[in-house]
Structures are given as structure tokens and as C-alpha cells.
C-alpha positions as CSV (number, residue, x, y, z in Angstrom):
1,M,-13.4,-10.7,-7.6
2,K,-14.6,-8.6,-10.4
3,N,-14.5,-5.5,-8.4
4,F,-10.9,-6.4,-7.2
5,F,-9.7,-6.5,-11.0
6,R,-11.3,-3.1,-11.5
7,L,-9.9,-1.5,-8.4
8,S,-6.2,-2.8,-9.2
9,F,-6.8,-1.5,-12.8
10,L,-7.6,1.8,-11.5
11,M,-4.7,2.1,-9.2
12,A,-2.3,0.9,-11.9
13,A,-3.6,3.4,-14.3
14,T,-3.5,6.2,-11.6
15,T,0.2,5.5,-10.8
16,L,1.2,5.0,-14.3
17,A,-0.5,8.3,-15.1
18,S,1.5,10.2,-12.4
19,V,4.8,8.7,-13.3
20,P,5.4,10.8,-16.3
21,A,5.0,14.0,-14.3
22,L,7.7,12.9,-12.0
23,A,9.9,11.7,-14.8
24,Q,9.7,14.9,-16.5
25,E,10.5,16.9,-13.5
26,A,13.5,14.6,-12.6
27,A,14.6,14.3,-16.3
28,S,16.4,17.7,-15.9
29,K,18.2,16.3,-12.9
30,G,19.3,13.0,-14.6
31,G,17.2,10.8,-12.2
32,G,14.2,9.9,-14.0
33,L,14.3,6.3,-13.0
34,F,14.6,7.1,-9.3
35,A,11.3,9.2,-9.6
36,I,9.6,6.3,-11.6
37,G,10.7,3.8,-9.0
38,A,9.5,6.1,-6.1
39,G,6.1,6.3,-7.8
40,V,5.8,2.5,-8.6
41,A,7.1,1.7,-5.0
42,I,4.7,3.7,-3.1
43,G,1.7,2.6,-5.5
44,V,2.5,-1.2,-4.9
45,A,3.1,-0.7,-1.2
46,A,-0.2,1.1,-0.7
47,M,-2.2,-1.5,-2.8
48,G,-0.6,-4.4,-0.9
49,G,-1.1,-2.8,2.5
50,A,-4.7,-2.1,1.7
51,I,-5.2,-5.7,0.6
52,G,-3.5,-6.9,3.6
53,Q,-5.6,-4.9,6.1
54,G,-8.9,-5.7,4.4
55,R,-8.1,-9.4,4.6
56,A,-6.9,-9.3,8.2
57,A,-10.0,-7.2,9.3
58,A,-12.4,-9.6,7.3
59,A,-10.8,-12.7,8.9
60,A,-10.9,-11.1,12.3
61,L,-14.6,-10.2,12.1
62,D,-15.5,-13.5,10.7
63,G,-13.9,-15.1,13.6
64,I,-15.8,-12.7,16.1
65,A,-19.1,-13.4,14.3
66,R,-18.4,-17.2,14.6
67,N,-17.6,-17.0,18.2
68,P,-18.3,-13.7,19.9
69,S,-17.0,-14.7,23.2
70,A,-13.5,-14.7,21.6
71,S,-13.6,-11.1,20.6
72,G,-11.2,-10.0,23.2
73,K,-8.5,-12.6,22.1
74,I,-9.0,-11.8,18.4
75,F,-9.2,-8.0,18.7
76,V,-5.7,-7.3,20.2
77,P,-3.8,-9.4,17.8
78,M,-5.7,-8.0,14.9
79,I,-4.8,-4.4,16.0
80,I,-1.2,-5.4,16.2
81,G,-1.3,-7.1,12.7
82,L,-2.8,-3.9,11.2
83,A,-0.3,-1.7,13.0
84,L,2.6,-3.9,11.4
85,I,1.1,-3.8,8.0
86,E,0.8,-0.1,8.2
87,S,4.4,0.3,9.3
88,L,5.4,-1.5,6.1
89,V,3.7,0.9,4.1
90,I,5.1,3.9,5.9
91,Y,8.7,2.4,5.3
92,A,7.8,2.0,1.7
93,L,6.9,5.9,1.8
94,I,10.2,6.7,3.5
95,I,12.0,4.8,0.7
96,A,10.1,6.6,-2.1
97,F,11.0,9.9,-0.5
98,N,14.6,8.7,-0.5
99,L,14.4,7.7,-4.0
100,S,12.6,11.0,-5.2
101,G,15.4,12.9,-3.3
102,K,18.1,11.4,-5.4
103,A,16.4,12.3,-8.5
């Protein structure tokens, strides 16, 4: 749990450190808040997707370790779940690109 808080602090610091650069570039166009929103959106989406994928993979591997004969029944739904989680992160990336395009 301690490592999780370190990782989340590191990700938040990285996101907040990159936001002024985006805001300064977009300030001349009058859309600084769109750039900040784009940076925060992709940062939160990437963090949430990584946590979700990690928990899904851990649960699947735990289930396979407890019952190795069920690996075929666990593996396919896990891959589908990971693909759906990743698609949500890609949607956030598209929204961030749209927001930065408005800036």
C-alpha cells in the first residue's frame, strides 16, 4: 500500500509538472483550461487503467493458481476485460487530443 501512494504521488507530480507547459502554450490562444483539462484527463485515465489492469490480471492469476484446470475459462474473459479497460484509456486519449485541439 505504501508503494501505491508513492506511485500515485509520482504520477500526480508528473502530471502537474507538465500542465504549466501546456497552459503556457495555449494561453496565447486563449484556451489554457482546455490544455489543463487534457493533461489531467489523460493522466487520470492512464492511472485508472493501469490500476484496473493490474487488479484484473492479479485476480485472474490468483484464480488460475488456485485451480489450474480452470485456466482456459479464466484466460479468455481476462483478455476481453483487459481490452475493454485499454479501450477506455484510448477514448480518454482521443478526448484529450480533442480538448488540446480546441486550445
